[in-house]
C-alpha positions as semicolon CSV with decimal commas, in nm:
position;residue;x (nm);y (nm);z (nm)
1;M;0,039;0,000;0,019
2;A;0,196;0,331;-0,100
3;I;0,130;0,696;-0,175
4;S;0,204;0,681;-0,559
5;A;0,259;1,066;-0,755
6;P;-0,082;1,057;-0,893
7;H;-0,182;0,978;-0,520
8;Y;-0,023;1,284;-0,378
9;R;-0,086;1,492;-0,647
10;C;-0,434;1,421;-0,520
11;L;-0,325;1,503;-0,206
12;R;-0,185;1,809;-0,264
13;E;-0,524;1,919;-0,457
14;L;-0,751;1,879;-0,176
15;H;-0,527;2,011;0,075
16;R;-0,495;2,342;-0,195
17;R;-0,876;2,371;-0,233
18;G;-0,925;2,298;0,215
19;E;-1,023;2,000;0,171
20;L;-0,845;1,809;0,396
21;P;-0,855;1,854;0,769
22;Q;-0,606;1,977;0,968
23;G;-0,467;1,838;1,313
24;G;-0,717;1,559;1,425
25;S;-0,651;1,211;1,414
26;I;-0,542;0,973;1,083
27;L;-0,697;0,540;1,060
28;E;-0,495;0,342;0,758
29;I;-0,666;0,067;0,614
30;G;-0,298;-0,051;0,486
31;E;0,001;0,193;0,638
32;A;0,181;0,334;0,346
33;N;0,497;0,371;0,217
34;W;0,641;0,652;-0,025
35;Y;0,610;0,470;-0,371
36;G;0,924;0,615;-0,542
37;D;0,745;0,739;-0,850
38;M;0,836;1,044;-0,750
39;Q;1,144;1,233;-0,479
40;V;1,116;1,351;-0,173
41;P;0,978;1,734;-0,223
42;E;1,224;1,920;-0,087
43;E;0,945;2,080;0,253
44;L;0,977;1,685;0,289
45;L;1,348;1,622;0,238
46;Q;1,431;1,875;0,519
47;G;1,313;1,687;0,818
48;L;1,388;1,351;0,674
49;K;1,754;1,408;0,717
50;P;1,806;1,378;1,062
51;L;1,572;1,023;1,065
52;L;1,819;0,977;0,733
53;E;2,154;0,988;0,933
54;K;1,971;0,683;1,204
55;K;2,021;0,333;1,089
56;E;1,767;0,205;1,302
57;T;1,552;0,377;1,157
58;R;1,683;0,355;0,775
59;D;1,432;0,002;0,666
60;W;1,119;0,172;0,755
61;M;1,231;0,497;0,585
62;S;0,936;0,533;0,358
63;F;0,678;0,497;0,627
64;L;0,844;0,747;0,759
65;T;0,797;0,987;0,455
66;V;0,441;0,979;0,424
67;K;0,395;1,097;0,816
68;H;0,570;1,325;0,760
69;V;0,347;1,408;0,408
70;Y;0,041;1,383;0,692
71;A;0,271;1,599;0,915
72;W;0,267;1,862;0,595
73;L;-0,114;1,803;0,445
74;F;-0,309;1,712;0,749
75;G;-0,192;1,955;1,032
76;D;0,056;1,702;1,211
77;P;-0,217;1,442;1,295
78;K;-0,268;1,114;1,511
79;V;-0,242;0,835;1,290
80;T;-0,285;0,488;1,372
81;S;-0,260;0,174;1,082
82;I;-0,409;-0,146;1,015
83;D;-0,178;-0,367;0,843
84;M;-0,075;-0,751;0,882
85;S;0,356;-0,646;0,680
86;G;0,394;-0,288;0,790
87;T;0,586;-0,078;1,074
88;P;0,593;-0,235;1,437
89;A;0,371;0,051;1,561
90;A;0,083;-0,097;1,284
91;Y;-0,182;-0,347;1,454
92;K;-0,238;-0,680;1,320
93;L;-0,572;-0,730;1,276
94;D;-0,805;-0,909;0,999
95;L;-0,989;-0,673;0,795
96;N;-1,230;-0,907;0,741
97;E;-1,372;-0,849;1,070
98;P;-1,566;-0,602;1,246
99;L;-1,286;-0,336;1,453
100;Y;-1,315;-0,110;1,728
101;L;-1,068;0,045;1,779
102;T;-0,888;0,432;1,927
103;P;-0,579;0,587;1,869
104;D;-0,385;0,365;2,167
105;E;-0,540;0,013;2,094
106;A;-0,729;-0,217;1,883
107;I;-0,999;-0,469;2,052
108;T;-1,265;-0,647;1,876
109;C;-1,544;-0,621;2,020
110;D;-1,797;-0,473;2,075
111;S;-1,744;-0,178;2,246
112;P;-1,671;0,225;2,162
113;R;-1,553;0,281;1,865
114;H;-1,302;0,597;1,854
115;Q;-1,349;0,812;1,576
116;F;-1,135;0,934;1,357
117;T;-1,071;1,254;1,133
118;T;-0,984;1,079;0,832
119;V;-1,012;0,723;0,756
120;I;-0,785;0,614;0,442
121;N;-0,763;0,268;0,210
122;H;-0,472;0,257;0,033
123;G;-0,507;0,058;-0,194
124;T;-0,526;-0,203;0,076
125;A;-0,971;-0,243;0,024
126;E;-0,966;-0,512;-0,331
127;H;-0,730;-0,731;-0,088
128;I;-1,018;-0,833;0,127
129;F;-1,250;-1,132;0,064
130;N;-1,495;-0,937;0,284
131;V;-1,426;-0,636;0,126
132;S;-1,787;-0,497;0,271
133;Q;-1,642;-0,515;0,536
134;V;-1,344;-0,283;0,509
135;F;-1,623;0,017;0,400
136;R;-1,841;-0,087;0,695
137;T;-1,494;-0,064;0,916
138;M;-1,387;0,313;0,737
139;H;-1,803;0,446;0,763
140;D;-1,792;0,381;1,175
141;H;-1,454;0,498;1,266
142;C;-1,517;0,792;1,058
143;A;-1,588;1,168;1,294
144;V;-1,926;1,353;1,132
145;G;-1,715;1,596;0,883
146;G;-1,402;1,396;0,804
147;L;-1,291;1,252;0,517
148;M;-1,289;0,883;0,377
149;I;-1,002;0,840;0,090
150;H;-0,978;0,510;-0,141
151;E;-0,786;0,471;-0,427
152;A;-0,836;0,099;-0,583
153;P;-0,770;-0,051;-0,917
154;L;-1,056;0,061;-1,142
155;T;-0,912;-0,105;-1,507
156;G;-0,651;-0,380;-1,511
157;W;-0,474;-0,506;-1,271
158;F;-0,470;-0,856;-1,328
159;D;-0,459;-1,100;-1,032
160;H;-0,308;-0,855;-0,837
161;G;-0,650;-0,800;-0,565
162;F;-0,981;-1,029;-0,527
163;Y;-1,132;-0,736;-0,677
164;N;-1,143;-0,437;-0,966
165;I;-1,387;-0,146;-0,781
166;Q;-1,639;0,035;-1,020
167;P;-1,716;0,388;-0,996
168;T;-2,134;0,291;-0,895
169;A;-1,974;0,127;-0,613
170;F;-1,841;0,473;-0,435
171;Y;-2,106;0,670;-0,634
172;D;-2,400;0,419;-0,485
173;L;-2,218;0,413;-0,138
174;C;-2,231;0,862;-0,129
175;A;-2,628;0,788;-0,193
176;A;-2,673;0,539;0,027
177;N;-2,458;0,680;0,347
178;G;-2,513;1,076;0,294
179;Y;-2,148;1,143;0,219
180;K;-2,082;1,363;0,004
181;L;-1,846;1,323;-0,280
182;V;-1,546;1,513;-0,266
183;Y;-1,317;1,455;-0,530
184;M;-1,239;1,172;-0,774
185;A;-1,016;1,135;-1,021
186;V;-0,881;0,835;-1,208
187;T;-0,518;0,803;-1,157
188;H;-0,226;0,590;-1,304
189;I;0,103;0,466;-1,185
190;E;0,290;0,462;-1,498
191;Q;0,232;0,673;-1,728
192;N;0,211;0,947;-1,425
193;V;-0,177;1,133;-1,496
194;A;-0,494;1,210;-1,243
195;V;-0,752;1,292;-1,463
196;P;-0,991;1,510;-1,233
197;I;-1,383;1,348;-1,247
198;E;-1,642;1,549;-1,247
199;S;-1,950;1,379;-1,285
200;R;-2,030;1,006;-1,279
201;E;-2,154;1,083;-1,724
202;Q;-1,800;1,266;-1,776
203;L;-1,619;0,891;-1,657
204;L;-1,927;0,693;-1,826
205;Q;-1,790;0,973;-2,154
206;M;-1,442;0,851;-2,152
207;A;-1,497;0,469;-2,113
208;K;-1,695;0,486;-2,391
209;N;-1,405;0,740;-2,612
210;G;-1,127;0,404;-2,454
211;G;-0,990;0,685;-2,218
212;V;-0,955;0,520;-1,889
213;P;-0,669;0,292;-1,990
214;W;-0,575;-0,068;-1,891
215;N;-0,461;-0,051;-1,486
216;S;-0,667;0,249;-1,407
217;M;-0,688;0,345;-1,024
218;L;-0,952;0,502;-0,953
219;W;-0,879;0,792;-0,593
220;V;-1,195;0,887;-0,418
221;A;-1,201;1,124;-0,100
222;M;-1,605;1,139;-0,008
223;R;-1,674;1,372;0,345
224;K;-1,954;1,211;0,631
225;E;-2,235;1,428;0,705
226;V;-2,436;1,265;0,893
227;E;-2,432;1,008;1,210
228;G;-2,571;0,696;1,141
229;E;-2,547;0,300;1,128
230;F;-2,357;0,191;0,828
231;K;-2,650;0,067;0,522
232;I;-2,589;-0,112;0,220
233;P;-2,600;0,023;-0,114
234;M;-2,801;-0,052;-0,409
235;Q;-2,645;-0,050;-0,750
236;G;-2,805;0,284;-0,898
237;Y;-2,867;0,137;-1,159
238;Y;-3,128;-0,044;-1,013
239;A;-3,297;0,160;-0,753
240;N;-3,345;0,346;-1,049
241;T;-3,114;0,643;-0,913
242;I;-2,890;0,751;-1,181
243;S;-2,951;0,918;-1,532
244;D;-3,107;0,825;-1,837
245;E;-2,736;0,843;-2,031
246;A;-2,593;0,644;-1,743
247;K;-2,805;0,415;-1,795
248;A;-2,775;0,391;-2,163
249;A;-2,438;0,353;-2,102
250;W;-2,457;0,052;-1,828
251;S;-2,580;-0,119;-2,178
252;A;-2,313;0,006;-2,414
253;L;-1,998;-0,082;-2,190
254;R;-2,078;-0,411;-2,143
């Protein structure tokens, strides 16, 4: 799970717009490391130089780089991570199961949940068979007004994980749970692009025109606007909540 150059560009754009919660706390669903497809920005490099001199931290530098990204863009938040193969600080927990976390401990029984100001799925959900539980865990642990950020394979990534996740999943999650879709982009690591998506219809037209390349990813930020139990969405096509253009594309893009 990593922050690539396109992922970083999306975070910078949200920061520019004033959409990233400042201070507070971050829950990482998959502890992020620095992907290495771009140079570390000079603003971060200065803070990392003292750490580079410490041999005991060298193996974890790519993870520490991301922590500095968070400190810079999110106003020095407290970071809690879940990752079976992350740093020693990450909780080794099964994301297939319900989780109840605080910033200082993780337990798996029914108890009050801590809610974080930002919850980030760093390309982890597609590796979890019970993907619905990942969305529920993120919902349950996101504070009202907080952001849930996802990056997931859209096309290609052959046999990379259990799933590729389609745009309708995010649009319908928003509709079912009252989220505000703050930002969406089609990203591509090799092409180093992040194409902003302003509407479902725009994305469908891109697909019709062959503008969504193989191995694309979808980067999505959603704001939780109301508190309530997580609701399983019905696909918009069957719920009759999408436009006539989107309905036509449902057939045309099969």
